[in-house]
N, C-alpha and C positions, 0 to 999 in steps of 0.2 A: 401845477405842473403843466408844461407846454404840451398841447395836444397836436400830434402830427397828423395831417390829413391822410386819409387812406390812399389817395392818388399818389402821394409822395412815397408811401410804403410800397405800393405796387411797382413804381419806377425803380426804387432801390433794389427790391428783391429780384425783379426781372433782370436788372442789369447784372446783379451778382451771379444769377444762373447763367446768363449768356457769357460773361467773362470766364466763369468756371469751365464751361464747355470749350471755350477757346483755348484754355490751358490744358485741355485734354482730360478733364475730369469727366467720368462717365455721366452722360446726360440724365439717365434715370436717377442716379445718386444725387446729382446737382439739383434736379427738380424736386425730389422728395425732401432734401435738406432745405431748399427754399420754401417749400410748403410748411415745414415745421417752424421755420424762422418767422414767416409772416403770421402764422397762427398764434405763436407765442407773443408776437408784437401786438396782435389784436386782443390779447388778454385770455386766450384759451389756456387751460391748465393741461398738464401732461396726460392726465387720464382722458380728457376730452379729445386730445390729439390722437392718442392711441386708439380710442374707440372709433373715431372717424376713419383712421387709416385701416383698421381691421375690418370695418364695415365695407370699405371700398375693396379690400382684398377678397372678401367673400361675396362681392357683388356679382350676380349672374351675368350682368352686362359685360363686366371686365373679363370674366372667364370665357364667355363666348367670343369676345374680341380677340383674346389670346389664341383660341382655337382657330378663329378665322384667319388671323395673321399667319399662323403656322401652316394652315391649309394653302394659303396664297403662296407662301414661300416654297412649299413642297411642289405646288402646281408649276410655279415659275422654273424651279430646278428641273422638273420633269420635261417641261417644254424645251429647255436648253439641251438636256441629254438626248431627247428624241429627235432633235433637229427642227422642231416646230417653231422655235424662236427665230431661227435663221429664215425659215420659210415665210414667217409673218413679216420679218424685216424686208425680205425680198419682195413680198407682195406690195408693201407700202412703197418701196423704192421704185418698183416697176410702174406704179400708178401715179406717184408724185412727180412733179416736174423737176425736182432737185432734191439733193440730200437734205438741204436746209429745210425745205417744206416737209420732207418725210420725218425729220426730227421733231417738228412741231405737231404733225398729225398723229403720231403714235400715242403720246400721252393725251391728246385731245380726244381721240376716239375712245381710249380706255376710260377717259373721264366721264363718259356717258353712263358708266356703271357706278351707281351711288353706294359705295361701300366703304367702311372705315379703313383707312390705310391703304386704299386701292392703288396709290401711287407706286407701291412695291411691285405691282404687275407691270406697269409701264416703264419703270426704271430699267429693268434688264433689256427691254426692247430698244430704249434710247441708247443704251450702251452697245447693243448689237449693231444698230444702224450706224453708230459712230465708230465702229470697230477699227477703222484704219485712219481715223482723223486725229487731230491734235488738240481738241477742246479740253479744257481743264475740268477736273472733278467739280469745281464750284459752278462752272458754266453748265455742265450736264445736269447738276442738281437743280439749278435755276430753270433750265429748259423743262425738265420733267415736272417740277412743282408748278411752274407758271401756266403752261399750256394745259395741264390736267384740269385746272380750275377755270378755264375760259368760259365754260358754259354754266357756271354755278348759279348765276342770277336768272337764267331762263329755262333751265332743264326741269321739267315738271316731275321728274322722279326723285329729285333731291328733297330730303325732309325739310330743310330750311325753306325751300320754295313753297312746299305744301303748307307749312305752318304760316308763312307770310300771307298766303292766299286766304287761309282760314281766319287769321286775326284781322285782316284788313277788309274782308268781304269782297275783295277784288277777284274776278273770275280768273281762271288759269290763262285764258287767251289774253285778257287785259294785262295781266302781270307780265306775260311774255312780251307783248308789244311795248309796254312801258320800258322794259329793260333790254330790248333788242339791240340797243346801241352798244351794250356792255361787251358781248363776245367779239364784236367787230373791232371795237377800240382796243380791247385787250390783246387780240390776236395780232393786230398791226403793230402795237407797241412792243409786243414780244419779239416780232421779227426785226424791228428796228434796233432795239436796245439789247436784247438777250441773244438773238440769232442774226446778227448783221451779216450782210453779204461779205464774203471773204475775197481777198485778192486772188486772181486767177493766174498770176505769174509764178514761175518756178516749176521744177520738175515734179516735186511732191504734190503740189496742188493740182497739176495737170493730170498726174496718174490717178489721183483720187477721183477727179471728175470723170475720167475715162472709165474707171471701175464702176462708178455710179451709172454712167450712161449705158454700160453693158447690160444693166438690169432692166432698162426701159425699152419699150417698143419704139421702132423707128418713127420719126415724125411723119405724120400723115398716114400712118399704118393703123388700121382699125384693129381693135382687140379681137383676136380670133379665138376659136374654141380652146386651144391649148393654153393661151394666156389667161383666158377666163377661168379655166380649171386651176391653173397655178394660183390665181388670186383667191378663188374660193377655198382651195386647200390651205393656203397660207393663213387666212383669217378664220378657218373652221374651228380650231380649239377655243379661241376667245369668243367667236361667234356663238358657239354652243353654250359656253358659260353665260354670256349675256342673254341669249335667247331663252335658255332654261330659266334664268333668273326672272326675266320679264313675264314669262308664262306662269311660273309658280307664284310670283308676286300678285299677278292679276287674279289667279284662282284663290289665293289667300284673301285678298280684299273682297272677293265675291262671297267667300264661304265663312269668314269670321263672324259676321252678324248672327249666324245660326249657332255659333259655339258659345257656351256660357263660360267664358274665360275672363279673368280680370284684365283691366286695361294695361297694366305693366307686362303681364304675360303675353298679351296680344302684341304689344310693341316689340318685345324681345323676339318673338317668332317672326314677325314681319321684317325686322331689321336683319336677322342673321340666317334663318332657315332657308329662304329662297336662294340666297347667294351661296350658302354652303352646299346645297343640293346642286346648284349650277356648277360649282367647282368639282363636285363628285362626278357628275355626268361628263364634264369636260375631261376629267382624269381618266375615265373609262375609255374615252375616245383616244387619248394619248397612248394608253396601254394597247389598244387595238392596232394603231398604226405602227407602234414600236414592236409589237409581237410578243411582249412580255412586260411584267411589272417591275423589272429591275431598274427602270428609269426612276423609280421612287426610292431606290436604295440610298440611304444616308441623305435624303432630301432635306431633313431637318438638321441643319448644320449649326456650328458654333455661332455664326452670324445671326441665325434665327433666334437662338437663345438670348444673344445680346440685345436684339431688337425687342424681344418680349420683356426683358428687364427694363429697357427704356420706357416702353409703354406703361408698365406697372408703376414706375417712378413718376411719370407724368400724371397718371390717373390719381395717384396719392396726392400729388401737388394740387390737382384740380379739386379733389375731395376736401382737402384742408382749406383751400380758398373758400369753398362753399360753406364749410362748417364755421368759418370765421366771418361769414357774411360780407366778404370783400366786394363782390359785384354790386350787391344792393347798397352797401354803404357808399361806394364810389358814385353810383347813380344818384343817390340822395344828395351827396356833396355837390355834384354838378347842377342838380335842379335848384339847390339853395343859393347858388352863387349870384343869381340875378343877371347872368349874362344873357344875351339875346336868345330867343327861343330857337332860332334856326341853328345856332351853334350847339345848343344842347341836343337838338335832334341829330346833329352830326356826331357829336362827341360820345353820347351814350352808347350807340351801337359800336363805335370804334373801340371804346374801352372794353365793352362786353366781348367784342371779337378777340381782342388781345388776351383778356383774362381767361376765356373759355377755349379758344382755339378751334371752335367748330361753328358751322353756319347756324345750326339750330340753337346754339348757345346765345349768339348775339341777337337772333330773332326773338327767342323766348324771354331773354332777360330785359331787352330794351324796347322791343316793339310795343308792348302794352303801354309803357310810359310815353313813348313817342306819339302814339295815337291819342293819348289823353292830352298831350301838349298841342297837337295839331288841331284838336277840336275847339280849342279856345284861342288859337293864335291867328286865325285868318289865313294861314298857309294852306293851299289846296292839298287834299289827301294824297293824290297821285304824285304830286311834286315832292311832298314830304317823304313818301315811301321810297321814291327813287333815291333821294339823298341819303336817307337812313340806311337803305340796303347797300349803297355804294361804300359808305364809310364803315359799315359793319363788315362788309367783304374785305375791305382794306385792313381792318384790325385783325380779322381772322388770318389773312395772308401773312401779316407781320408777326403773328404769334408764334413763339417758340414751343407752344403747347400743341400746335397743329400736328396731328399724327402723320399726315402726308409729308410735311417738311421733315419730321424726325426720321421716317423710314427712307426718304430720299437721300438725306444727308448721310445716314448710316450706310446705305447701299454704295454710294459713290465715294465714301471715305473723305467727305469734305467737312466743313464746319458750318455752324449756324450763322455766325457773323458774316463770313465770306459769301455764303449763299444769299443771305438777305441783301447784302450790298449789291449783288448782281441785278436784283429786281426792284430795289427801293425807288429808283428814279422813274421807271415806267409806271409803277403802282401809284406814285405820287401824282404823275401826270394824269393817270386815269381818274383819280379823285378830283382833280381840277376840272377835267372834262365833264365828269358827272355833276359837279357843282354848277357849272355853267348850264348844262342841260336841265338840271332841276330848276334853276333860276328862270330859264326861258319857259319851262312848263308852268311855273308859278305865275309868271306874268301873263301868259296866254289864258290860263284857267281862272284868273281872278274875275 
């Protein structure tokens, strides 16, 4: 009987999931069905599939993720009802040189907060800044998704960055310097291809620019106390969330060695408790400025429940992929092909990124194999890490399993294929730039 390569199975099932969502099948249902299909294709019986799905449904990490997403949605709704969302948008607009830059900065700044599905916080801000513009839902989805992840390869709070540093034994400073090219290239490519300059002709465009200019201080006018106060007040709710998260996360890192807790429990606490507490403190601030808690009335809406259903479906898909050993089998297939080492170093993280949809997924699955290949290939470690990280990042960004893409598409009512098309070219160019940069590093370090 003909044995079909796992890589072919991955392509077929992923294509079916994407096509199904394009035909308006619920993404959670499409993903869960795709997971069942590929698990059966890999030879798992129904009892094993049921066991893996049930285990994921009862997974504390999934439960906490659902709670976190509900809390984020409630916080975002409360920001909108209290007027804080508009104040934040005004603060960015007043500080940014143009609406175009403001649209890029909103998700980028929120992207400093490393939390699952955090794009759902920046999505309403992007929508608010764009309130009188004519950009399509697909463009807004791409803007939010793309710029939120510009700092992914250099931000030391991201779990993927931390794990990369630990696995490679490269210091935080060294890893930041190696990948410092990435946010610059990504930001510029985003402005060129996703947020290009728009024509200034016509009454509509002129009125929109005038509306934006009214939010900004006059040229040559220094920011006075009133403007500084408006800026501080605008960023306060999210600043409180981020500040509380950073402080609590630091306290947790300092205190956890003294606690006799298992590694999985410590990981769950570190991943969710600081940000949940930060959202709680930020919510108290919103209640204070609003004068009552009615801003949270009906904050968990139908769209929140739909989003939770999508996340559950995707997590079941991911769990069934793991139960079927898809990522490991794909990695072994690539390693056995006899293709050049440098291509394997690029393709392993790329496939892992697509399959898992998370940064820590492509790092955890592929980096140990990549490091083993580097040690016997003659390719310098730093050059190999740069290339592997860039391709893993690209795979993660293309993945329909990426929670940030899912919540962004859900928020703006766009589709996965149309959103991916918006950033496919700049992401491909980034991979080319990273490859050239890695090749130069390799030549210099040999």
